[in-house]
C-alpha positions in Angstrom: 15.9 3.7 -84.0 19.6 3.5 -83.5 20.8 2.7 -80.0 22.6 5.9 -80.4 19.6 7.6 -81.2 17.5 6.2 -78.3 20.4 7.2 -75.8 19.8 10.3 -77.4 16.3 10.4 -76.9 16.3 9.3 -73.4 19.0 11.6 -72.5 17.1 14.6 -74.2 13.6 13.4 -72.5 15.2 12.9 -69.2 17.3 16.3 -69.2 13.6 18.2 -70.2 12.4 16.7 -66.6 14.8 17.6 -64.7 14.5 21.2 -65.9 10.9 21.0 -65.5 11.3 19.8 -61.9 13.7 22.3 -61.3 11.5 25.2 -63.0 9.0 23.6 -60.9 10.6 23.9 -57.7 11.7 27.3 -58.5 8.2 28.7 -58.9 7.2 26.9 -55.8 10.1 28.9 -54.0 9.1 31.9 -55.5 5.7 31.6 -54.2 6.7 30.4 -50.9 9.0 33.6 -50.5 6.0 35.7 -51.4 3.7 34.4 -49.2 6.5 34.8 -46.4 7.2 38.4 -47.3 3.3 39.2 -47.1 2.8 37.4 -43.9 5.9 39.5 -42.4 3.9 42.8 -43.6 0.9 41.6 -42.2 2.1 40.9 -39.2 3.6 44.6 -38.9 -0.1 45.8 -40.1 -1.8 43.9 -38.0 0.4 44.8 -34.8 0.1 48.5 -35.7 -3.8 48.2 -35.5 -3.8 46.6 -32.8 -1.2 49.5 -30.9 -3.4 51.8 -32.3 -7.1 50.3 -31.0 -5.5 50.0 -27.2 -5.9 52.7 -25.0 -2.8 54.5 -25.1 -0.4 53.5 -28.3 3.3 53.6 -27.8 4.9 55.6 -30.5 8.1 53.3 -30.3 6.2 50.5 -31.0 4.7 52.4 -34.1 7.9 53.2 -35.1 9.3 50.0 -35.3 6.0 48.5 -37.4 5.9 51.8 -39.7 9.7 51.0 -40.4 9.7 47.5 -41.1 6.7 48.0 -43.5 8.4 50.8 -45.1 11.6 48.9 -45.7 9.7 46.1 -47.0 7.4 47.8 -49.4 9.8 48.6 -52.3 9.7 45.0 -52.6 6.7 43.8 -53.6 7.0 44.8 -57.4 10.0 41.8 -57.7 7.9 39.2 -56.0 5.7 38.6 -59.1 7.9 36.9 -61.8 6.2 35.6 -64.9 4.8 32.0 -64.4 4.3 32.4 -60.8 0.8 32.9 -60.8 -2.2 30.7 -60.9 -1.1 29.4 -64.6 1.8 27.3 -62.7 -0.7 25.2 -60.9 0.4 25.7 -57.7 -1.6 27.2 -54.5 -1.1 31.2 -54.8 -3.2 33.8 -53.5 -2.2 36.0 -56.5 -4.8 37.0 -59.0 -4.0 36.4 -63.0 -4.9 40.0 -62.7 -1.5 40.7 -61.8 -0.2 40.2 -65.1 -2.7 41.0 -66.9 -3.5 44.2 -65.8 0.4 44.9 -64.7 0.2 48.7 -65.1 -2.5 49.1 -62.6 -0.8 46.4 -60.1 2.4 48.4 -60.8 0.4 51.9 -59.5 -1.2 50.3 -56.7 2.0 48.7 -55.7 3.6 52.3 -55.8 0.9 53.8 -54.2 1.5 51.7 -51.0 5.2 52.2 -51.3 4.7 55.9 -51.0 1.9 54.9 -48.2 4.2 52.9 -46.2 6.8 55.7 -46.1 4.5 58.6 -45.1 3.1 56.1 -42.6 6.8 55.9 -41.0 7.9 59.4 -41.1 4.4 60.5 -39.4 5.8 57.6 -36.9 9.1 59.2 -36.7 7.8 62.2 -36.3 6.5 61.4 -33.0 2.6 63.0 -33.9 0.5 59.9 -32.7 -2.7 61.6 -34.5 -0.8 61.9 -38.1 0.6 58.4 -37.1 -2.9 56.9 -36.8 -4.1 58.9 -40.4 -0.9 57.8 -41.8 -1.4 54.0 -41.1 -4.9 54.3 -42.2 -3.7 55.7 -45.3 -1.4 52.7 -45.5 -4.1 50.1 -44.9 -6.5 51.7 -47.8 -3.7 51.0 -49.7 -3.6 47.4 -48.7 -7.3 47.2 -49.5 -7.5 48.2 -53.0 -4.5 46.0 -53.9 -6.1 43.1 -52.2 -9.4 43.5 -53.7 -8.3 43.7 -57.4 -5.2 41.2 -56.6 -5.5 38.8 -54.2 -7.6 35.9 -54.6 -10.4 35.2 -52.2 -9.5 31.5 -51.1 -5.5 30.8 -50.8 
């Protein structure tokens, strides 16, 4: 092999290694962003549930939590790009079924968006009973998706 050829092969190998490292870092960033996003929704859901379980729930607090969930929910469908699941080799709570059953996942995500919006509307109305019912419905959509698409250990 000539020295020019050796340099070309080594350069190509270095470029591929760098590209692989960049892609791995990008996937890791996507997984972290997804984790942080769901942590934020989870916090608002947990805070909502705690508010409702208390003696006299504050509709103002529920409105704040519902608005946060409603604003975040539509972003779910953007958080699962190809290559960011278990096949990445990185730690993720996402099951492969998100990609292999994408129509089902998409429908579950849409159901959550609808439920979250209904929760926000109920909270805006000031009707505490309607708000509690809408919160419960939103929680059911979370559970449906978690059971099908979230890994137990993550």
